[in-house]
C-alpha positions, 0 to 999 in steps of 0.5 A: 748572249745578252747580259744586262747592264745591271750585272757589270761583271757577270759577262766577264765571269761567264766568258772566263769560265767558258759559258759564253761559248756554249750557244743556247745551253746558256740562257740569259733571257726568257725569250730564249726558252721557247719549247724547251723541257722545264720551260715553266721552271726556266721562266720562273728562274729568268723572270726579272720581276720574279722571285729568283731573278737569275741573270743566267741559267746553264742547261745541261742535256735539257736540264737546268743545272747552274744558276748565275746571279750578280752580288748586287742582286743578292747582296746579303746571305739571307738573299742567297739563302732565300733563293737556295730554298726556292731552288731546293723546292723546285728540285732541278738546279744543282748549284747557285753561283753568285759573282762579284768583280773579284770573286765567284761564290758557289752555293750548294742547294741543300742546306746541311749542318756538317758540310761546307755550303759554299765554294769560293773562286778568285778571278785571278784563279779562274780557268776555263777547264777549272772549278765551275767551268763548263767542262767541270760541270758537263764532265761531272768533275764538280760532283766528284769534288763536292759529292755531298752537295749532290746527294739525291737523298737530300732532295726535296722529293726524298725528304718530303716522301720520308716525312710523309711516310713518318707522318702516316706511321705516327698517325695510324700506327702504334697500339693506340693509333690517332686515326683508324686507317693509314688510308685515312691518314694519307687522304688527310695529308693529301688535303694538307698538301693540296691546300698548301699548293693553293695558298703558296701559289696565291690562288687562295690568298689574303683577299680570298680569306677576307672575303670568305671569312676563312683562315689560312691552313697552317694557322688553323692547324696551329690553333687546333681549329678543326672546325675552321679547317672544315669551313675552309675546305667547304668554301674551296669546294664550293668556289671551284667544283665538286671534284675539289678535295674529294673524298669528303669523309675527313672531318677535321673537327672530329680529329684528335688534337694529336693529329693536328700536332703531327700535321703542324710539325710536318708543315713546320719541317720538324723532323718526325723521327728526330724532333729537330727543326729541318733547314728549308721549309716546303714551298709548294709554290715551287714544288712542281705539280708532277712531283706531288703527283709522283709522291702521292703515287707512292702513297697509293702503293699499298692500296695498289699492290694487287694491281702491280702499280708503282711510282713513276719518277719525274725524270722517267716521266719527262723522258717518256713524254719527250718520246711521245711528243718528239717530232710533233710541230703542234700539240694543241690538237692532239688527244692524249690518253693514259688508260692506267693513269695512277695519280697522273704524273704522266698526264700532268707532265704531258699537260704542262708540256702542252701548255708550255708549247702553246704559250711559247707559240703565242708568246704570252700566258694562256688565260684560265678559259684557254687552259680549260679548253686545252685540257678538255680537248687534249688530256684523257685518262682512266684507272680502276682506282677512284682515289688515284683518279681524283688525285689525277684530277686535282693535279691537273687542276693545279696545272690549270691554276699555275702562274695565272694572272691575278685577273684570271684568279679573280674571275675564277673565284668570283664568276659563277660561270667560270669553274674548274671543269668536271673531269671525273666521268668526263675526261677521266674514267674510273672504277672496276668497270668504267676505268678498267682498260679491258672492260667494255664499259670503258668509253676510251680504251676501244675508241681508236680516237687518240693521237698519243697513248702514254702509259706506265701500265701495271706490271703483274703476272696474273694469278688464276682468277685475277684480271679476268677482263684482260685474260678474256680480251687476250684470248679473244684477240689471240694475244699471248701473255708471257707468264700472264703478264698484264703489261703485255696485254695492255701494250697490245690493247693500246692499238684499239685506243689509238688512231690508225697511225697514232703513237703508242708509248708505254713503260714496260718491264724489261723482262717482256722485251729481253727475257728469252722466255718472253720473245713471243711478246716482241714478235707479236708486237712487231707484227701488229705494230710498227716499232720505232724505238726501244729505250732499255733503262736496265742499268738504272734499275736499282737507282731509278726505282727504290723498291723495283725488282725489275728494270723498265724499257720505254717502247714507242710504236706507230699504230700500224701493222708491222706485217705487210704483204707477208713481210716485216720491213723497216728499222727501229732505234735501240737505246741502251743508256748507262748509269753515270754521274749525270744522274746525280744532277737529276738527268737521265740522258740519251747519247748516240753512243748508246744507240744502234739501228736494228731491223724489225725483222730481226725480232721475229727470230728472237730477242737475243740481239737485244741482250747482246747489244746492251753491253756489246757492239758489232765486234762482240756480235761477230765473236758471239757468232763465231763461238756459237758455231762451236759445240755447246756444253749442253751438246757435250753433256748429252753426247758423253752421257754426263749428268747436269742438274740442281740439288734437292728441294727443301720446299716445294709446295706441300711436297715432302720426301723421306729425309733419311735418304739424304742423311746418308750424305754429308751436306754442303750449303749453297753459301759454301760456294760463295768463294773465290776458291775453285775447289770445294772446301770439305771443311764446310760439310755438315749434317743435313739440316732436316729442320729446313725441310726435304721436298725432293731428293734430287738425282742421287748420282749428282752427290758423288764422283767427279763433279763441277758445282756452282751456286746459282748466284754469281758474283755481282760481276757475273762471275760463275762460282765454280768448284771441283770436287770428287767427295761424296755429299749432297747439296740443295737446289741453290747449287747446280752441278755437272757429274762427268764419267769416271774417266773424265776427271781432267775434263771436270777440272778443265770445266772448273777452269773454264767456268771460272774464266773471263770468257765464261763471264764475258758470255754471261754478261753478253748474252745473259738476261739476268746480267742486265735486268735482275739479280746476278744469277746463272741458270742451267740453261746458261751453263748448257749454252756456253760454247765448248770446243773439247776437240781443241783441248790439249792440256794435261790433268797435271797442269789443271791440278796445278792451276786449281791448287795454286788458285785455291792456296792464293785465295786461302792466303788472301794473296790478291796478287797471286790470285790475279796472276793465276786467273790470268794463267787460266784465262790464257789457257782458255783463250788459247783453246778457243783460239781467240785473236788479240783483238778478241781477247781485248774485248773479252777483258774489257767486258769483264774488267770494266763493264762487269764492274759497272753493272747496275750501280745501286746508289748515288755513291756507286755512280762513279763506276770504272767505266765513268772514271778518268782513264790512266795515261797507260789506258790512253796510250793503249787506246791509241796503239790499238786504234792505229793497229786496227786501221793499218790492218784494214789498209793492209787487208785492202791492199792499200799503201801508206800508214795511219797514225793515231795520237792524242793531241796536247790539250793546249790552253785549257782545251775542254776535251781530248782530241784524237788525231788520225792521219792518213799518209798515202804513198805518192800523195801529199796531205790535202788538208787545211789544218796545221800539224802543230795545232793543239786540241783547243784550236782543233775544236775551234777550227771544227766549229768554224767549218761546221757552224760558221763559228757558232759554238758547238756543244761537243759534250752533248755528242761524245765520241764524235768523229770529224773528217777534214781532208785526210785528217780524222779527229775524234772528240772524246770526253775523258771517261774510261768507257771511251778509251777502252780497247773495245772503244778503239776497235769500235772507233776503227770500224766506224772510221773505215766508212770514213776512209773511202776515196770520196772522203780522202779527196774531200777538203771539207768537213763531215761528221760521223 
């Protein structure tokens, strides 16, 4: 790290807060950037002659997170605010820290009127695990202290999108719209944003306007000079090329003056809902091109609903491109194709990465001609929507123009032989014929010429008569489309566009990957392609996409047959990242803790292991197979002649049934079961709601006798809302039920206890598709698949009545302590019947009480899930006890000698992480270690760094839960988040350490990492 002399005390602050020990995570020079993600933005931040002139940038998981500056660089508040505004528009950095000799002042990036915008720290109070230290930032503790600073709703993309939507509504809505259509309004605003990009980035500046006698866009709008705007657009199109700012059917001179007034307010950051002046202005010189492309994709949503297209967030685009480029030393010769490019966010992200790599290799900025040549050689796309393709082309043009040298701009503007390339029809194909990925007229989609296919294809289940080209292609190639999902056809056809051995990266609906009914897709993909990686982003479903009903998974494969010589060999990586606080910092990160390697051949048997491995680990898999050997509830229903079904249908197409049959019964609404009570509340019975329709009667036998009922909507935590009854009434199809024989009342009551138990909830979370990807619900198939060892049932009906009655009374009294106590009794009863061991009970309860409470957070405020919170001292102690007990059991099973201890080391002098010390003391052997027994966590981390990297800093935060073996000592480096301190985590760590406890490792005095 090198801090210039012009920042005399910044280095002192960086050392005191722990940043100087973070290696290449702290950037202080443009020479350090290289091929990093966000390289262009990092160069802007660190350019000593640029607009930011930051002295240092701290990067967390590849994302610029904290900027540092010296007070001498920003002596006045207006200087600070100018940088804050640019950072807000850049949409990456989370805080700006300005240092003086005695004080550090942290500034929020968004400007808010009702929230403190700065946080001061005196040098005398600094700690390297305190406020604004490395651990404070990396562990997201700062987000918990200053949560308002990091609200995603305050980011430029959210604000800009809201303003655009409001502007479209004001322009084309109401009884007397100012414009004839919302698409016309969208195209108008697109022109505004695109021209603003050119002006703010200096492509069109004062010299250009003087030479061509045109005005600046905002000034022309303010003066209501529509003819002047038309002249500006004509000149821009002439000086660049014919694709520029198409289509040309917008005539500003013919627009109502009210249109210009709304656009003026939009550019002036007047809130179109409240009429109040907003704080920061949009600065299109800083807003990334990919962000504009992604925002415009939302604009196209209403026009593309029939195509199943949706907005690809920038953070997802960056992750997908990282998967596509991973492992390539050089990318300048790669041909990259997106056959469903939409407005081009994946292609623009890819091209910016190509340019960044090439500039890093050449150590200089590329000229305009070099960029044009690179674009024409590497980037290709297609889409059926012509407007989307034009947005793609324009976004790529902006990439060409980004950070050009003044001389290159002058050449582009004056040299008749230097124009932006014609992309439409050349590199980008469009329309229902040329742009349809499945059409024979598409010159790219069957060319087998591309090194990388990168796409977020349409997600749509085709209706009869739709997507005929895709259906015809699938029939001809014998490709099965589950539920006629066009994304399945697209993924398989990528093999015809990619070179043999090329890479295919597609963003698919997770239903294609993990839904039980869709396992045939994964089977055929495994046969025809060599699967390399699946990144299941289901846990981000409700925060990654604002309106998405389905989760997404990134699939990466090599374009080679997976089936060779009648065998499928090899492995693939399965990643299941969990939503955490880091998402508040605009990061979507992958950690090895959420990675497992599976055999490709396992997918031929089905996709069940993918579902189980989302929340479960090897121990869960073992428990699953043990329970699977028991008879299922479905087997019992069949053998005993019970009835399992759902209630009557109110609506079913045009079908109608005689309601008088059901009017003989009282009626129970579905939501009457949305209760914690295990007994049906007969006080909720009512008359049949005939006005809501009767399409079928259901099985009348299900409306009387001893029954267990449940609503098909579970609790958010996947708890089944089961209730017992013997009263006579009917219910709709939102309720499922089991009617037992007249002599099986006790079994019905036990089933109610079982369905309400933690074990049934655990089974649904572990094996159920909906727990991971859709709304929480339970199907008849889920119920029938539950294991049920009736032969072990040894409990009286009286005891069951007592449990159900006590739980019902506790719920009615709203006595949470009594409810919890009774549920624990029910769990104990069920666990005993199933013969669960102590370890198995622990992993079941962890899954229900922690994972179940952390499923798919819905908003920024819910990111701090129970799994992400700090563990209590009792949790840490329980972890250590379980870890030691499990390891000692292993030693005993192997007929070994001695004992294993596990303890949490003292943090010492502000250690940034926790360290678990596992010591093996074998009989007859001394300790073969160079580590002192009295060392604390901080010194252990230093010692590990010294042994592994010769003293160079190690980013322990980037590899949570790492295990290091030093002689007979094992050290586990852990963040203080509950997910790493559960009982299940202790068992998982023990299993991993078993591989460390080999004779070879015990004799080693070196160090190894696991």
